[in-house]
C-alpha positions in Angstrom: 0.0 -0.1 0.0 1.5 3.5 -1.2 0.5 6.6 1.0 1.3 9.9 -0.2 1.7 12.7 2.3 1.3 16.1 1.1 1.8 19.5 2.7 2.6 23.1 1.5 6.4 23.3 1.3 7.6 19.4 2.0 9.8 20.7 4.8 8.0 19.6 7.8 4.5 18.0 8.1 4.4 16.0 5.5 8.1 14.8 6.1 7.3 14.0 9.7 4.1 11.9 8.4 6.2 10.1 6.0 8.9 9.0 8.5 6.6 8.1 11.1 4.3 5.9 8.9 7.4 4.1 7.6 8.7 3.6 11.2 5.5 2.5 12.4 4.7 0.0 9.6 8.4 -1.0 8.9 8.2 -0.2 5.5 9.1 2.3 3.0 5.5 2.9 1.7 5.2 6.5 2.2 6.3 9.1 0.4 5.9 13.0 0.7 5.5 16.0 -1.2 5.0 19.5 -1.3 2.3 21.4 -3.4 4.3 24.7 -3.3 7.9 23.0 -3.3 9.7 24.8 -6.1 8.3 28.3 -5.4 10.7 31.1 -5.0 10.2 31.1 -1.4 10.0 27.3 -1.2 12.9 25.7 -3.2 12.6 22.5 -4.5 15.5 20.0 -3.5 16.4 21.9 0.0 18.0 19.5 2.1 16.4 19.6 5.7 19.0 20.1 7.8 19.6 23.4 5.9 16.0 24.6 6.9 15.0 23.1 10.0 16.4 23.9 13.3 18.3 21.5 15.6 15.6 20.9 18.0 13.5 19.6 15.1 16.2 16.8 14.3 16.4 15.9 18.1 12.9 15.3 18.6 12.6 13.0 15.5 15.8 11.0 16.3 15.0 10.6 19.7 12.2 8.3 18.5 14.3 6.4 15.8 13.9 8.4 12.8 16.5 10.4 10.7 15.2 12.8 8.4 18.2 15.1 8.3 19.6 14.7 5.0 15.7 14.4 3.4 15.3 16.8 0.5 12.4 18.5 -0.2 10.1 17.1 -3.2 7.5 18.8 -5.5 4.2 17.1 -6.2 3.5 16.0 -9.4 0.8 14.2 -11.0 2.6 10.9 -11.5 2.7 10.8 -7.4 -0.9 10.7 -7.2 -1.3 8.1 -9.7 1.1 6.0 -7.9 -0.6 6.3 -4.5 -3.3 4.3 -2.9 -4.0 6.8 -0.1 -3.5 10.6 -0.4 -3.3 12.6 2.7 -3.2 16.3 2.5 -2.2 18.5 5.0 -1.9 21.7 2.5 -4.1 24.8 3.2 -6.8 25.3 0.4 -4.9 28.1 -1.6 -1.8 25.8 -1.9 -3.8 22.8 -3.5 -3.2 22.6 -7.1 -5.9 21.7 -9.4 -5.1 18.3 -10.6 -5.6 17.4 -6.7 -8.6 19.0 -6.4 -9.9 17.1 -9.3 -9.4 13.8 -7.7 -11.6 14.3 -4.9 -14.6 15.3 -6.9 
């Protein structure tokens, strides 16, 4: 089962959800992406350790997860097609039309 977690920039919420899901299920079935990643104020491909403060990593690493070297990823339609479940945490203004259309 493939799960896609989505947030605006793929810097925090969806990255955490991906890591937690994969740890709890002992799989690599979850991926995450950002609806706005790639915008000038939220560049695609950013290494999380360049963006997030050390406290973020201490908390998640305390629970046996390491996202320090993860990079932000821009949501593309093929990610939607490959997912069995899609969980969006993106705010309404940042949800692309191709994602809105699958909900109906």
